[in-house]
C-alpha positions as CSV (number, residue, x, y, z in Angstrom):
1,M,-27.1,-0.2,-2.3
2,K,-25.0,0.1,-5.4
3,A,-21.9,-2.2,-5.8
4,C,-19.2,-2.8,-8.4
5,L,-19.1,-6.6,-9.0
6,C,-16.7,-9.0,-10.6
7,K,-18.8,-11.9,-11.9
8,S,-16.1,-13.6,-14.0
9,F,-12.3,-13.3,-14.0
10,G,-11.0,-11.0,-16.7
11,P,-10.0,-7.4,-17.5
12,P,-11.5,-4.3,-15.8
13,S,-14.1,-4.0,-18.6
14,N,-15.8,-7.1,-17.3
15,L,-16.8,-5.3,-14.1
16,V,-20.5,-4.3,-13.7
17,I,-22.4,-1.9,-11.4
18,E,-25.5,-3.4,-9.8
19,E,-27.9,-2.9,-7.0
20,M,-27.6,-5.3,-4.0
21,P,-29.4,-5.6,-0.6
22,D,-28.0,-3.4,2.1
23,P,-25.7,-5.3,4.5
24,V,-26.9,-6.0,8.1
25,A,-24.5,-5.8,11.1
26,G,-24.2,-9.2,12.8
27,A,-22.7,-9.8,16.2
28,G,-19.4,-7.9,16.5
29,E,-19.9,-6.3,13.1
30,V,-20.3,-2.7,12.0
31,V,-22.0,-1.4,8.8
32,V,-20.1,1.5,7.3
33,S,-21.4,4.0,4.7
34,V,-18.5,4.1,2.3
35,Q,-17.5,7.7,1.5
36,A,-14.4,6.7,-0.4
37,C,-12.5,3.5,-1.2
38,A,-9.1,3.0,-2.8
39,L,-7.6,0.8,-5.6
40,N,-4.2,-0.8,-5.6
41,F,-2.1,-2.8,-8.1
42,F,-3.3,-6.1,-6.7
43,D,-6.9,-5.1,-7.6
44,T,-5.9,-5.5,-11.2
45,L,-4.7,-9.0,-10.4
46,I,-7.6,-10.2,-8.2
47,I,-10.2,-9.5,-10.9
48,Q,-8.2,-11.7,-13.2
49,G,-7.8,-14.6,-10.8
50,R,-4.0,-13.9,-10.6
51,Y,-3.7,-12.9,-7.0
52,Q,-3.0,-15.0,-3.8
53,Y,-6.6,-14.5,-2.8
54,K,-9.4,-15.8,-5.1
55,P,-12.7,-14.7,-3.7
56,D,-16.0,-16.4,-4.4
57,M,-18.1,-14.8,-7.2
58,P,-19.5,-12.3,-7.3
59,F,-17.2,-10.0,-5.3
60,S,-16.2,-6.3,-5.3
61,P,-12.6,-5.1,-5.7
62,S,-11.0,-2.5,-3.3
63,A,-9.5,-3.5,0.0
64,E,-9.6,-0.2,1.9
65,F,-12.2,2.4,2.7
66,A,-13.2,5.3,4.8
67,G,-16.7,6.3,5.8
68,V,-19.3,6.8,8.6
69,V,-20.7,4.1,10.9
70,E,-24.3,3.4,9.9
71,A,-25.2,0.6,12.3
72,T,-23.5,-1.7,14.9
73,G,-24.2,-5.3,15.9
74,E,-24.4,-7.0,19.2
75,G,-21.2,-6.7,21.3
76,V,-19.8,-3.7,19.5
77,G,-18.5,-1.2,22.0
78,K,-15.6,0.8,20.5
79,V,-17.4,2.6,17.7
80,S,-20.8,4.2,17.5
81,V,-23.3,5.3,14.9
82,G,-22.0,8.5,13.3
83,D,-18.3,7.8,13.9
84,R,-15.8,8.6,11.2
85,V,-13.7,5.4,10.5
86,M,-11.3,3.8,8.1
87,G,-10.7,0.1,7.5
88,Y,-9.1,-2.7,5.6
89,M,-11.0,-5.8,4.3
90,R,-8.8,-7.6,1.6
91,W,-11.6,-7.1,-1.1
92,G,-15.2,-5.9,-1.2
93,A,-15.0,-2.2,-0.4
94,A,-16.2,-0.9,-3.8
95,R,-19.8,-0.6,-2.6
96,E,-22.0,2.1,-1.0
97,M,-22.0,0.1,2.2
98,V,-19.9,-2.6,3.8
99,S,-20.2,-4.8,6.9
100,V,-16.9,-5.5,8.7
101,C,-15.7,-6.7,12.1
102,E,-15.2,-3.9,14.6
103,A,-11.6,-4.9,15.0
104,D,-10.9,-4.0,11.3
105,L,-11.8,-0.3,12.0
106,V,-9.7,2.7,13.1
107,H,-11.2,5.9,14.3
108,L,-10.6,8.8,11.8
109,P,-9.7,12.2,13.1
110,D,-11.6,15.2,11.6
111,A,-8.4,16.6,10.3
112,V,-8.0,13.8,7.7
113,S,-10.4,13.7,4.8
114,F,-12.2,10.5,3.7
115,E,-10.4,10.6,0.3
116,V,-7.0,10.7,1.9
117,A,-7.9,8.2,4.6
118,A,-9.2,5.6,2.2
119,G,-5.8,5.3,0.6
120,L,-3.7,5.0,3.7
121,A,-4.2,1.4,5.1
122,V,-2.5,-0.7,2.4
123,T,0.4,1.5,1.2
124,Y,1.2,3.4,4.5
125,G,0.3,0.4,6.7
126,T,2.5,-1.9,4.7
127,T,5.3,0.5,4.7
128,L,5.3,1.4,8.4
129,H,5.1,-2.3,9.2
130,A,8.0,-3.0,6.9
131,F,10.3,-0.2,8.3
132,R,9.2,-0.3,12.0
133,D,8.3,-3.9,12.7
134,R,10.5,-5.8,10.2
135,A,13.6,-3.8,9.3
136,K,13.8,-1.9,12.7
137,L,14.8,1.2,10.6
138,Q,16.9,3.7,12.5
139,A,17.4,7.4,12.0
140,G,20.6,8.1,9.9
141,E,20.4,4.8,7.9
142,T,20.2,4.8,4.1
143,V,17.1,3.4,2.4
144,A,16.8,2.5,-1.3
145,V,13.2,2.6,-2.5
146,L,12.5,0.8,-5.8
147,G,9.4,1.9,-7.8
148,A,9.5,5.1,-5.8
149,S,6.6,6.9,-7.6
150,G,3.9,4.2,-7.2
151,G,1.5,3.9,-4.2
152,V,3.8,2.0,-1.9
153,G,6.8,3.7,-3.3
154,Q,5.5,7.1,-2.4
155,A,4.7,5.9,1.1
156,A,8.1,4.4,1.5
157,V,9.9,7.6,0.5
158,E,7.7,9.7,2.9
159,I,7.8,7.4,5.9
160,A,11.6,6.7,5.7
161,T,12.1,10.5,5.5
162,V,9.9,11.1,8.6
163,M,11.8,8.4,10.4
164,G,15.1,10.2,9.8
165,A,16.5,8.0,7.1
166,K,18.4,9.1,4.0
167,V,16.3,8.0,1.0
168,I,17.6,7.0,-2.5
169,A,14.5,6.9,-4.8
170,C,14.8,4.5,-7.7
171,A,12.4,4.7,-10.7
172,S,12.2,4.4,-14.5
173,S,12.0,8.0,-15.6
174,E,13.1,11.5,-14.7
175,E,9.5,12.5,-14.3
176,K,8.9,9.9,-11.7
177,L,12.1,10.8,-9.9
178,G,11.1,14.4,-9.8
179,F,8.0,13.4,-8.0
180,A,10.1,11.3,-5.5
181,R,12.3,14.3,-4.8
182,E,9.2,16.4,-4.0
183,L,8.3,13.7,-1.4
184,G,11.7,14.0,0.3
185,A,14.1,11.8,-1.5
186,E,17.7,13.1,-1.2
187,L,19.2,11.1,-4.1
188,T,17.7,9.4,-7.1
189,I,18.5,6.7,-9.7
190,D,16.9,6.2,-13.1
191,Y,17.3,2.5,-13.5
192,S,16.2,2.6,-17.1
193,T,19.5,4.3,-17.9
194,Q,21.7,3.7,-14.9
195,P,23.0,0.4,-13.5
196,L,21.2,0.0,-10.2
197,K,23.9,-1.9,-8.2
198,E,26.8,0.2,-9.3
199,T,25.0,3.5,-8.8
200,L,23.7,2.5,-5.3
201,K,27.2,1.6,-4.3
202,E,28.6,4.9,-5.7
203,L,26.0,7.0,-4.0
204,T,26.9,5.4,-0.6
205,G,30.6,5.7,-1.0
206,G,31.0,2.0,-1.6
207,D,29.3,1.0,1.7
208,G,25.9,0.0,0.2
209,V,22.4,0.8,1.5
210,N,21.2,-0.3,4.9
211,V,17.6,-1.1,3.8
212,V,16.2,-2.0,0.4
213,Y,12.4,-1.6,-0.1
214,D,11.4,-3.6,-3.1
215,P,7.8,-3.7,-4.4
216,V,9.0,-4.3,-7.9
217,G,10.8,-7.7,-8.1
218,G,12.1,-8.9,-11.5
219,D,15.7,-8.2,-12.5
220,L,16.0,-5.3,-10.1
221,S,15.9,-7.4,-7.0
222,E,19.2,-9.1,-7.3
223,Q,21.0,-5.9,-8.3
224,A,19.6,-4.1,-5.2
225,L,20.5,-7.0,-2.9
226,R,24.1,-6.9,-4.2
227,A,24.2,-3.2,-3.2
228,T,23.2,-3.7,0.4
229,A,25.6,-2.9,3.2
230,W,27.0,-5.4,5.7
231,E,24.0,-6.6,7.8
232,G,21.6,-4.8,5.5
233,R,17.9,-5.7,5.3
234,F,16.2,-6.4,2.0
235,L,12.4,-6.0,2.3
236,V,10.3,-8.1,0.0
237,I,7.1,-6.1,-0.6
238,G,5.8,-7.4,-3.9
239,F,6.3,-8.2,-7.5
240,A,4.9,-5.4,-9.7
241,A,7.3,-6.3,-12.5
242,G,5.4,-9.6,-12.8
243,D,8.5,-11.9,-12.3
244,I,9.4,-13.4,-8.9
245,P,13.2,-13.3,-8.7
246,K,15.4,-16.2,-7.6
247,I,18.0,-14.9,-5.2
248,P,21.5,-16.6,-5.0
249,L,21.8,-17.3,-1.3
250,N,25.6,-16.8,-1.3
251,I,24.9,-13.1,-1.6
252,V,23.0,-13.2,1.7
253,M,25.8,-15.2,3.4
254,L,28.6,-13.0,2.2
255,K,26.9,-9.7,3.2
256,G,25.5,-11.0,6.5
257,C,22.3,-9.5,5.3
258,D,18.7,-10.4,6.0
259,V,16.0,-11.0,3.4
260,Q,12.7,-10.1,5.1
261,G,9.3,-11.0,3.9
262,V,6.6,-8.3,4.4
263,F,3.2,-9.9,4.3
264,W,1.2,-7.0,5.7
265,G,-2.2,-8.6,5.2
266,A,-1.3,-11.6,7.4
267,S,0.3,-9.4,10.0
268,V,-3.0,-7.4,10.3
269,D,-4.8,-10.7,11.1
270,R,-2.1,-12.0,13.5
271,D,-1.5,-8.8,15.4
272,P,-4.4,-6.4,15.0
273,D,-3.3,-4.3,17.9
274,A,0.1,-3.6,16.3
275,H,-1.7,-2.7,13.0
276,R,-4.0,-0.3,14.8
277,S,-1.0,1.3,16.6
278,N,0.7,1.7,13.2
279,M,-2.4,3.3,11.6
280,E,-2.8,5.7,14.5
281,Q,0.8,6.8,14.0
282,V,0.2,7.3,10.3
283,L,-2.9,9.3,10.9
284,K,-1.0,11.4,13.5
285,W,1.7,12.2,10.9
286,V,-0.9,13.0,8.3
287,G,-2.7,15.3,10.7
288,E,0.5,17.1,11.6
289,G,1.4,17.5,7.9
290,K,4.5,15.3,8.1
291,L,3.0,12.9,5.6
292,K,1.2,14.4,2.6
293,P,-0.4,11.5,0.7
294,H,-0.8,12.2,-3.0
295,V,-4.1,11.3,-4.6
296,H,-3.6,10.6,-8.3
297,A,-7.3,11.0,-9.2
298,V,-10.8,10.5,-7.7
299,Y,-13.2,8.5,-9.9
300,P,-17.0,7.9,-9.6
301,M,-17.7,4.2,-9.1
302,E,-19.2,4.0,-12.7
303,E,-15.6,4.7,-14.0
304,I,-13.8,2.1,-11.8
305,S,-12.8,0.1,-14.9
306,A,-10.9,3.1,-16.3
307,A,-9.3,3.7,-13.0
308,L,-8.0,0.1,-12.9
309,E,-6.7,0.4,-16.4
310,E,-4.7,3.4,-15.4
311,I,-3.1,1.4,-12.6
312,A,-2.4,-1.6,-14.8
313,A,-0.7,0.7,-17.4
314,R,1.6,2.1,-14.7
315,R,0.4,5.7,-15.3
316,V,-0.5,6.3,-11.7
317,R,1.4,8.5,-9.2
318,G,0.1,8.0,-5.7
319,K,-3.3,6.6,-4.9
320,V,-6.5,6.1,-7.0
321,I,-9.7,6.8,-5.1
322,V,-13.2,5.8,-5.9
323,K,-16.3,7.5,-4.5
324,P,-19.4,5.3,-4.4
């Protein structure tokens, strides 16, 4: 099989495409023929050795995929050869075939394409876990989404809207905000020209927002936290800005608010049944047309370096898909 390999930490241009032996399904494992896999911002970090996981060399980037079951190992009973599936595996999906545990797979309805399904697990899985399991988001509440045009930002705008919340999309340009409005955002803030805290307070009549969804970090985090409502929830998703903010705890005390960590990858391992339930809900919404995931571009595996460079340069709206 063909695989994209990282053999030394560095920029995307270091990646190589090589032939490898086909995987074999061990006990409890399933071999999947990968029809599409997706790239995320953390893939630009993991190939540089700057991510929380540091795989042994050589490894393949891409944490999520969709495809067809090719073979099953001893003890596998929930999927069969020929089934359409999607899955999540931290890293290693940028290959023509992968071997994963049966528990890591979710059945894929015929109504959802491989290209769309490949990009659902990380962004939509993270977001539904954040809103449903962590923040307990309720219809009628107000949600501020930072970085609203990126992969998780798009998912946050869409899912909060489907759950009945009022969404304030926050991004760094009018073009990005226009995209967020197409996804369902009622209000928008360009934080490159508008003060985030003051504008959030103004748009909520001084009350503040019930939930902040923050995949950006940096200087924006404290501003957004200061704009939360009484007993608001601040969701820590990630740090795309590169800087991990230091939050004054007196803000948390004075607002009676909660700062909630969203470590979706660990939650998948700790509660796989809840993860599967969330993904089945996401797939149902996609099938019904309530969620319309945006695919930024589809690249052949030979152009995966260019795809990662697009993500690193913040030129992506929605998901980047790779077809082995």
